[in-house]
C-alpha positions in Angstrom: -10.4 -4.7 -11.3 -7.3 -3.0 -12.5 -4.2 -2.3 -10.3 -1.1 -0.2 -11.0 1.8 0.2 -8.6 3.2 3.7 -8.3 5.4 3.1 -5.2 6.8 -0.1 -3.8 9.6 1.0 -1.5 9.5 0.8 2.3 10.5 3.3 5.0 11.9 6.1 2.7 12.2 6.7 -1.0 15.4 5.3 -2.5 15.9 6.8 -6.0 19.0 5.9 -8.0 20.5 3.5 -10.6 20.1 0.5 -8.3 16.4 0.8 -7.9 15.2 1.5 -11.4 13.6 -1.9 -12.0 11.4 -2.3 -8.9 11.2 1.4 -8.1 12.4 3.9 -5.5 9.1 5.6 -4.5 7.4 4.7 -1.3 4.0 3.0 -1.2 1.2 4.0 -3.5 -1.3 1.8 -5.5 -4.0 2.8 -7.9 -7.1 0.7 -8.3 -9.9 1.1 -10.8 -13.1 -0.4 -9.2 -16.3 -0.2 -11.1 -15.3 3.1 -12.8 -14.0 4.6 -9.6 -10.5 5.8 -9.0 -9.2 4.3 -5.7 -5.7 5.0 -4.3 -4.1 3.1 -1.4 -1.6 5.1 0.6 0.1 8.4 -0.3 3.8 7.6 -0.3 6.0 9.5 -2.7 4.6 7.4 -5.6 1.4 9.5 -5.4 3.1 12.4 -7.0 3.5 10.9 -10.5 0.1 9.3 -10.1 -1.4 12.7 -9.5 0.1 14.0 -12.7 -1.4 11.2 -14.6 -4.9 11.9 -13.2 -5.0 15.6 -14.1 -8.0 16.4 -16.4 -9.2 12.8 -16.3 -11.4 12.6 -13.2 -13.0 14.9 -10.6 -13.2 12.5 -7.7 -10.8 10.0 -6.1 -11.0 7.8 -3.0 -7.9 7.6 -0.9 -7.6 4.7 1.5 -4.8 4.9 4.1 -3.3 1.9 5.8 -1.6 3.8 8.7 0.0 7.2 9.5 3.7 6.5 9.2 5.5 9.2 7.1 6.5 6.9 4.2 2.8 6.2 3.5 1.7 9.9 3.6 4.7 12.0 2.5 3.7 12.4 -1.1 0.2 13.9 -0.4 1.4 17.6 -0.4 2.7 17.0 -3.9 -0.4 15.3 -5.2 -1.4 17.6 -8.0 -5.2 17.0 -7.7 -5.2 18.7 -4.3 -4.7 22.0 -6.1 -7.6 21.4 -8.5 -10.7 23.3 -7.3 -13.0 20.9 -9.2 -11.5 17.8 -7.4 -13.1 15.9 -4.5 -10.8 13.6 -2.5 -12.7 11.2 -0.2 -10.4 9.9 2.5 -11.1 6.6 4.3 -9.6 3.5 5.9 -7.5 4.3 8.9 -9.7 6.1 11.4 -7.5 9.2 11.8 -6.4 9.3 8.2 -7.7 12.8 7.4 -6.2 14.2 10.5 -2.9 12.6 9.7 -2.9 14.2 6.2 -3.7 17.6 7.7 -0.7 17.4 10.0 1.6 17.4 7.0 0.6 21.0 6.3 1.0 22.3 9.8 3.2 25.4 9.6 3.2 26.4 13.3 6.3 27.1 15.3 8.8 25.8 16.4 8.4 22.9 13.9 7.8 24.0 10.3 5.5 22.3 7.8 4.3 22.6 4.2 4.2 26.2 3.0 0.6 25.9 1.8 -1.9 25.5 4.7 -4.3 22.7 4.4 -7.3 25.0 4.6 -6.0 26.9 1.5 -6.0 23.8 -0.7 -8.5 24.4 -3.6 -9.7 20.7 -3.7 -12.4 19.4 -1.5 -10.7 16.9 0.8 -13.1 15.2 3.3 -13.6 12.0 5.2 -15.5 9.8 2.8 -18.9 8.7 4.1 -19.2 5.0 4.7 -15.4 4.3 4.2 -14.9 3.1 7.8 -13.4 -0.3 8.8 -14.1 -3.2 9.1 -16.4 -3.4 6.1 -17.7 -1.1 3.4 -18.6 -1.1 -0.3 -16.8 0.8 -3.1 -17.6 0.8 -6.8 -19.7 -2.3 -6.5 -16.9 -4.2 -4.6 -17.0 -5.4 -1.0 -14.0 -4.1 1.0 -12.9 -5.7 4.3 -10.1 -4.6 6.6 -8.1 -6.3 9.2 -5.7 -5.1 11.9 -2.0 -5.8 11.3 1.1 -6.3 13.5 2.9 -3.0 13.2 4.1 -0.3 15.7 1.2 2.1 16.3 -1.0 -0.1 14.1 -1.9 -0.6 10.5 -4.7 -2.2 8.5 -4.8 -4.5 5.5 -7.5 -4.4 2.7 -9.4 -7.1 0.9 -11.4 -6.3 -2.3 -14.0 -8.8 -3.4 -15.7 -8.6 -6.8 -17.0 -10.8 -9.5 -13.5 -11.4 -10.8 -12.2 -12.6 -7.5 -10.4 -11.1 -4.6 -7.3 -8.9 -4.2 -5.6 -8.6 -0.8 -3.1 -5.8 0.1 -1.2 -6.1 3.3 1.8 -3.9 4.0 3.7 -3.0 7.2 2.8 -6.3 8.9 5.1 -8.6 10.9 4.1 -12.2 10.4 5.1 -14.8 13.0 8.1 -17.0 12.0 6.1 -20.1 12.6 2.6 -20.8 11.2 0.4 -17.8 10.2 -2.5 -16.7 12.3 -5.9 -18.3 11.5 -7.4 -14.8 11.3 -5.0 -13.7 8.5 -5.4 -17.0 6.7 -9.1 -16.5 6.7 -8.7 -12.9 5.5 -6.6 -14.0 2.6 -8.3 -17.2 1.8 -8.8 -17.9 -1.9 -7.6 -14.5 -3.1 -6.3 -14.4 -6.7 -3.6 -12.0 -5.7 -2.0 -11.3 -2.3 0.4 -8.3 -2.1 2.4 -8.6 1.2 5.1 -6.8 3.0 8.6 -8.4 2.5 11.0 -5.7 3.7 13.5 -8.0 5.3 15.5 -11.2 4.6 15.1 -14.2 6.9 18.6 -13.5 8.2 17.6 -10.0 9.2 14.4 -10.8 11.1 16.2 -11.4 14.4 17.8 -7.9 14.4 14.6 -6.2 13.2 12.0 -8.1 15.3 9.3 -5.8 16.4 9.7 -3.2 13.6 6.5 -4.5 11.9 7.8 -6.0 8.7 8.1 -9.5 7.3 10.4 -11.8 5.3 9.5 -14.0 2.3 9.2 -17.4 4.1 6.4 -16.1 6.4 4.6 -14.3 3.5 4.8 -17.5 1.4 3.5 -19.6 4.3 0.5 -17.3 4.6 -0.2 -17.5 0.9 0.1 -21.3 0.8 -2.1 -21.7 3.9 -4.8 -19.4 2.4 -4.7 -21.0 -1.1 -3.7 -17.7 -2.8 -3.2 -17.7 -6.5 -0.3 -15.3 -6.8 2.0 -13.6 -4.2 3.6 -10.2 -4.9 6.2 -9.1 -2.4 6.4 -5.3 -1.7 7.7 -2.6 0.7 11.2 -3.3 -0.5 14.0 -2.2 1.9 15.5 1.1 0.8 19.0 -0.5 0.9 17.9 -3.4 -1.3 19.2 -3.2 -4.9 17.2 -4.5 -7.8 19.5 -7.5 -8.0 19.0 -8.3 -4.4 15.2 -8.0 -4.7 15.4 -10.4 -7.6 17.5 -12.8 -5.6 14.9 -12.8 -2.9 12.2 -13.6 -5.4 14.2 -16.4 -7.0 14.8 -18.0 -3.5 11.1 -17.7 -2.7 10.1 -19.4 -6.0 12.2 -22.4 -5.1 9.8 -23.1 -2.1 6.6 -21.9 -3.7 5.4 -25.3 -5.0 4.2 -23.9 -8.2 2.6 -20.7 -6.8 3.4 -17.6 -8.8 5.7 -15.3 -6.8 6.9 -11.9 -8.0 8.1 -8.6 -6.6 5.9 -5.6 -7.0 7.5 -3.0 -9.3 6.6 0.6 -10.2 4.6 0.7 -13.3 3.4 -2.9 -13.0 -0.2 -3.3 -14.0 -2.5 -6.2 -13.1 -5.9 -7.1 -14.4 -8.0 -9.2 -12.1 
């Protein structure tokens, strides 16, 4: 199982000199599962990913966590959608394909993308058998779980012979102990990637917005016996130095568990 981050920012892209290390693109991950190309979310990071895929494959699976704009906005600029030989299988969130189609709506009075969805050369369809709560993909077992986020979101767990990877973004964990359901979902994973948009001092002001701070993400990881925690969905106002400060503080309480921040271009082999 090979993972690469193409977008790690939350809410809106944040390009500039202060976000070069951890990245300014919104959420997008690339997984290689048993020879299959799997993408999680279509934030602005999917644009450079698409450029890297041109001429290298003719089918990709796109799994969506939910339909908020920062997780879909890059899809109209995903180069493979203009390749007539490409098939894109959409799965995960139940209305994911409909949400992607809405990006191309050009009716009045609200404008949309200048190319209608039906004019895209690629074959873009709901993938068969890619529905929650369980399915298989490239020889891996995939489970999903509902998350605490306005209008909903889902997390993913990928189990294979190398171990398990869990990806949970846009999820507001309780400030006390984590829920037994999420602990069970993450149990024994080699890597947990979890939302950490806010600082502990910000959670009171942003309660109900569906994001977490590092203490609750760390508590979940420790309760589930996770091997490594990667914090993601960085706040667009958070500089690289501030993200690193957050990681350094979390490491002080990690009890030896590896804690890092997800960064664009980071590659993991599991």
